[in-house]
C-alpha positions as CSV (number, residue, x, y, z in Angstrom):
1,M,132.7,208.8,-50.0
2,S,131.4,205.9,-47.7
3,S,128.2,205.5,-46.2
4,T,129.7,206.3,-42.8
5,E,131.2,209.2,-43.9
6,K,127.9,210.4,-45.7
7,S,126.1,209.6,-42.4
8,K,128.2,212.0,-40.6
9,G,126.4,215.0,-42.4
10,L,123.0,213.8,-41.0
11,S,122.0,214.5,-37.2
12,R,121.4,211.5,-34.9
13,S,117.6,211.9,-35.3
14,D,117.7,211.6,-38.8
15,V,119.9,208.8,-38.8
16,L,117.5,206.9,-36.2
17,T,114.7,207.9,-38.5
18,K,116.2,205.9,-41.2
19,A,116.7,203.2,-39.4
20,Q,113.1,203.2,-38.1
21,I,111.6,203.5,-41.7
22,A,114.1,200.7,-42.8
23,A,112.9,198.5,-39.9
24,K,109.5,199.0,-40.7
25,L,109.6,198.3,-44.6
26,S,111.5,195.2,-43.4
27,V,108.6,194.1,-41.2
28,I,106.1,194.5,-44.0
29,T,108.5,192.9,-46.7
30,L,109.3,189.6,-44.7
31,A,105.6,189.4,-43.6
32,A,104.4,189.4,-47.2
33,I,107.0,186.8,-48.2
34,G,106.3,184.4,-45.3
35,I,102.4,184.8,-45.9
36,A,102.9,184.1,-49.6
37,E,105.2,180.9,-49.1
38,L,103.0,179.0,-46.5
39,I,99.7,179.9,-49.0
40,V,101.7,178.2,-51.7
41,T,102.6,175.5,-49.3
42,L,98.8,174.7,-48.9
43,F,99.1,173.4,-52.6
44,T,102.9,172.0,-52.9
45,G,103.1,170.7,-49.2
46,S,106.9,171.4,-49.4
47,T,108.9,171.2,-46.0
48,T,111.6,173.5,-47.2
49,L,109.1,175.9,-48.3
50,T,107.1,175.8,-45.0
51,A,110.1,176.2,-43.3
52,D,111.4,179.2,-45.1
53,G,107.8,180.6,-45.1
54,L,107.7,180.4,-41.0
55,D,111.4,181.5,-41.3
56,S,110.5,184.9,-42.9
57,L,107.2,185.3,-40.6
58,A,109.6,185.1,-37.7
59,D,112.0,187.5,-39.2
60,S,109.1,189.9,-39.5
61,M,108.7,189.8,-35.9
62,I,112.0,190.2,-35.1
63,S,112.1,193.2,-37.7
64,F,109.0,194.4,-35.5
65,V,111.3,194.3,-32.1
66,V,113.7,195.9,-33.8
67,W,112.1,198.9,-34.9
68,F,110.3,199.1,-31.4
69,G,113.7,199.1,-29.8
70,I,114.9,202.1,-32.2
71,G,112.0,203.8,-31.1
72,M,112.9,203.6,-27.8
73,I,116.4,204.9,-28.2
74,R,115.0,208.2,-29.2
75,K,113.4,208.8,-25.7
76,P,115.1,211.4,-23.9
77,R,116.8,210.4,-20.6
78,S,114.8,210.4,-17.5
79,N,115.2,209.8,-13.7
80,L,114.4,206.1,-13.9
81,F,116.7,205.9,-16.8
82,P,119.6,208.5,-16.3
83,F,121.9,207.1,-19.2
84,G,119.2,206.9,-21.8
85,Y,117.6,204.3,-23.7
86,R,120.5,203.0,-25.7
87,K,120.5,199.5,-24.4
88,V,116.9,198.9,-25.3
89,E,117.8,198.1,-28.7
90,V,120.7,195.7,-27.6
91,L,117.9,194.3,-25.4
92,A,115.7,194.1,-28.7
93,A,118.5,192.1,-30.4
94,F,118.6,189.6,-27.7
95,T,114.9,189.1,-27.7
96,A,115.0,188.7,-31.3
97,A,117.6,186.0,-31.0
98,I,115.4,184.2,-28.7
99,I,112.6,184.0,-31.0
100,I,115.2,182.7,-33.7
101,V,116.0,180.1,-31.4
102,I,112.6,178.6,-30.7
103,L,111.7,179.0,-34.2
104,G,114.7,176.7,-35.4
105,A,113.8,174.0,-32.9
106,L,110.4,174.0,-34.5
107,I,111.4,173.6,-37.9
108,T,114.1,171.4,-37.0
109,F,111.4,168.9,-35.4
110,H,109.2,169.4,-38.3
111,A,111.7,168.6,-40.9
112,A,113.1,165.5,-38.8
113,S,109.7,164.1,-38.6
114,V,109.1,164.2,-42.4
115,L,112.4,163.0,-43.2
116,F,111.4,159.8,-41.7
117,N,108.0,160.0,-42.9
118,H,108.4,161.4,-46.5
119,V,105.5,163.1,-48.1
120,P,105.8,163.8,-51.7
121,T,106.0,167.4,-53.0
122,H,103.2,168.6,-55.3
123,Y,103.8,171.1,-58.3
124,P,107.7,171.3,-57.4
125,E,108.3,173.8,-60.3
126,I,105.8,176.4,-58.3
127,T,107.8,175.7,-55.0
128,M,111.1,176.4,-56.9
129,I,109.9,179.8,-58.4
130,T,108.5,180.7,-55.3
131,L,111.7,180.0,-53.1
132,V,113.9,182.1,-55.8
133,L,111.4,185.2,-55.9
134,A,111.5,185.1,-52.0
135,G,115.0,184.5,-52.0
136,S,115.8,187.8,-54.4
137,I,113.3,190.0,-52.6
138,S,114.8,189.3,-49.0
139,L,118.3,189.5,-50.3
140,H,117.7,193.0,-51.9
141,R,115.8,194.4,-49.1
142,A,118.8,192.7,-46.8
143,F,121.8,194.7,-48.4
144,T,119.5,198.0,-48.4
145,I,119.1,197.5,-44.6
146,R,122.9,196.5,-44.1
147,K,123.7,200.1,-45.4
148,V,121.4,202.0,-43.3
149,A,122.8,199.6,-40.1
150,N,126.0,200.6,-41.0
151,E,125.1,204.2,-40.9
152,S,123.4,204.0,-37.8
153,N,125.8,201.7,-36.2
154,L,122.8,200.0,-34.5
155,I,123.2,196.3,-33.0
156,S,119.6,195.5,-33.3
157,L,119.5,196.7,-37.2
158,Q,122.9,195.2,-38.2
159,L,121.2,192.0,-36.9
160,D,117.9,192.3,-38.6
161,A,120.3,192.6,-41.8
162,K,122.3,189.6,-41.4
163,N,119.0,187.7,-40.6
164,S,117.3,189.0,-43.8
165,I,120.6,188.1,-45.7
166,K,120.1,184.5,-44.1
167,D,116.7,184.5,-45.0
168,G,117.4,185.0,-48.5
169,T,120.6,182.6,-48.7
170,A,118.2,180.0,-47.1
171,S,115.5,180.4,-49.7
172,F,118.5,179.7,-52.4
173,V,119.4,176.9,-50.2
174,G,116.0,175.5,-50.4
175,F,115.7,175.7,-53.9
176,A,118.6,173.8,-54.4
177,S,117.3,170.9,-52.2
178,V,114.1,170.7,-53.7
179,L,115.6,170.5,-57.0
180,I,117.8,167.6,-56.3
181,G,114.8,166.1,-54.7
182,T,112.7,166.4,-57.6
183,F,115.0,165.4,-60.3
184,T,117.0,162.6,-58.5
185,S,116.0,159.6,-56.5
186,F,117.0,161.7,-53.3
187,K,113.1,162.3,-52.3
188,F,114.3,163.3,-48.8
189,M,116.1,166.2,-49.9
190,D,113.1,168.5,-49.1
191,A,113.1,167.4,-45.8
192,V,117.0,167.8,-45.7
193,G,116.3,171.6,-46.9
194,G,114.4,172.5,-43.8
195,I,116.8,171.3,-41.3
196,I,119.5,173.2,-43.5
197,I,117.5,176.3,-42.9
198,A,117.0,175.5,-39.4
199,G,120.9,175.6,-39.2
200,Y,121.1,178.8,-40.7
201,I,118.6,179.9,-38.2
202,F,120.7,178.7,-35.0
203,L,124.1,180.0,-36.2
204,M,122.4,183.7,-36.6
205,A,120.8,183.1,-33.1
206,Y,124.4,182.3,-31.4
207,T,125.8,185.0,-32.9
208,A,123.2,187.9,-32.1
209,I,123.1,186.4,-28.2
210,R,126.7,186.6,-27.6
211,E,127.2,190.0,-28.9
212,S,123.8,191.3,-27.4
213,T,124.6,189.5,-23.9
214,L,128.2,191.1,-23.8
215,V,126.9,194.8,-24.2
216,L,124.1,194.0,-21.5
217,V,126.9,192.9,-18.8
218,D,128.9,195.8,-19.6
219,A,131.4,193.6,-21.3
220,V,134.3,195.7,-23.0
221,E,135.8,194.1,-26.1
222,N,138.1,196.7,-27.1
223,P,140.3,197.2,-24.5
224,Q,142.6,199.2,-26.5
225,M,140.7,202.2,-26.4
226,T,141.3,202.9,-22.7
227,D,145.0,203.1,-23.7
228,N,144.1,205.3,-26.6
229,I,142.4,207.6,-24.3
230,K,145.1,207.8,-22.1
231,N,147.6,208.5,-24.8
232,F,145.2,211.2,-26.5
233,I,145.2,213.0,-23.2
234,F,148.6,212.9,-22.5
235,S,149.8,214.1,-25.8
236,R,147.0,216.9,-26.3
237,F,146.9,218.0,-22.7
238,N,150.0,216.9,-21.3
239,L,148.0,215.2,-18.1
240,R,148.0,211.6,-16.8
241,T,145.2,209.6,-16.2
242,R,144.9,207.4,-13.3
243,D,141.7,205.1,-13.8
244,I,139.0,204.9,-16.9
245,F,136.0,203.0,-16.6
246,L,134.1,202.1,-19.9
247,R,130.5,201.2,-19.9
248,P,128.9,200.0,-23.5
249,V,125.9,201.6,-24.5
250,G,124.6,200.1,-27.9
251,R,127.8,200.4,-30.0
252,E,128.9,203.4,-28.2
253,F,130.6,203.6,-25.0
254,N,130.2,205.8,-21.7
255,A,133.4,206.6,-20.6
256,E,134.6,208.0,-16.9
257,I,138.0,209.2,-16.7
258,H,140.1,210.2,-13.6
259,V,142.4,212.7,-14.9
260,M,145.5,214.0,-12.4
261,F,145.9,217.5,-12.3
262,P,148.7,219.5,-10.9
263,N,148.3,220.1,-7.1
264,D,148.4,223.9,-7.4
265,A,145.7,223.9,-10.1
266,R,143.0,226.9,-9.7
267,L,139.7,225.8,-9.4
268,A,138.6,227.8,-12.4
269,E,141.1,226.5,-14.5
270,T,140.6,222.9,-13.6
271,S,136.8,223.1,-14.6
272,K,137.5,224.9,-17.7
273,A,140.1,222.2,-18.7
274,I,137.5,219.5,-17.8
275,K,135.0,220.7,-20.4
276,I,137.6,221.0,-22.8
277,I,139.1,217.4,-22.5
278,S,135.5,215.8,-22.4
279,T,134.2,217.6,-25.6
280,A,138.0,216.7,-27.2
281,V,137.8,212.7,-26.1
282,K,134.2,212.5,-26.8
283,S,134.6,213.8,-30.3
284,E,138.1,211.8,-30.8
285,M,136.9,208.5,-29.5
286,N,133.3,208.5,-30.7
287,L,132.1,208.3,-27.1
288,A,128.4,208.7,-26.1
289,R,129.0,210.2,-22.8
290,V,132.3,211.4,-21.3
291,L,132.9,212.4,-17.4
292,I,135.9,213.7,-16.2
293,I,137.0,213.2,-12.5
294,P,140.0,215.4,-11.5
295,E,142.3,214.2,-9.0
296,P,145.3,215.6,-7.4
297,E,148.8,214.4,-9.0
298,S,149.7,213.2,-5.2
299,D,147.4,212.3,-2.2
């Protein structure tokens, strides 16, 4: 049984609770890793370790933003937000991506300056051990978060999982850079490691900004869903549709569907059919909210 199938047995509230706990643990873990790396940097002076430590601290801030966003999703709809707060977690993902860009720029600047003014790394063995430990812990935490992210289908938590995977792999890239710089004549590799980590950061930021922006501007990247809804309504209820409007809310969609009813259909029959169609479409297509607009077959 897949994690998605298991999550079907949980309520939405239970899934969001698990997601919040995962994000909270991510904040604590990444902050602890980042602080530990920066403390070790005080003794070693490694540029790669400095970059990785700052990366981990920034990732912990991102996890905090994600945690806050998931908390907002759980708030009930209000007069000011009639569609609920689902897009808040998308905004959280976008905000996190901006933080990532700023961090990447700072790391790149620092690493580039060290590249042309090389400073030797003290105690490289301690630096490498620290990077391996940091990478191992980050990857373990990342795969745990990814499992919860797949169950909850939250954009921000999936970004957090990808970011943690990036953080872990960056640590191992940094380890390789320090290893090469220590045992070869390429002493500048410590600075190169910092630049490579910054490259990872920019790649993650681009993906996150692109995905979250599309949702925030109501772009629909699944045009086939419209055809699927039309075909489902026709095959199940033998009714045709005129217009279908989809609005993304996180990973789900709100749908406004204009269904054509026979001209002689009674009001009571139409009202009953609207409720049945709405429930069936919402369940079949996994939509957040479905609004059925009845229209006559001919004007």
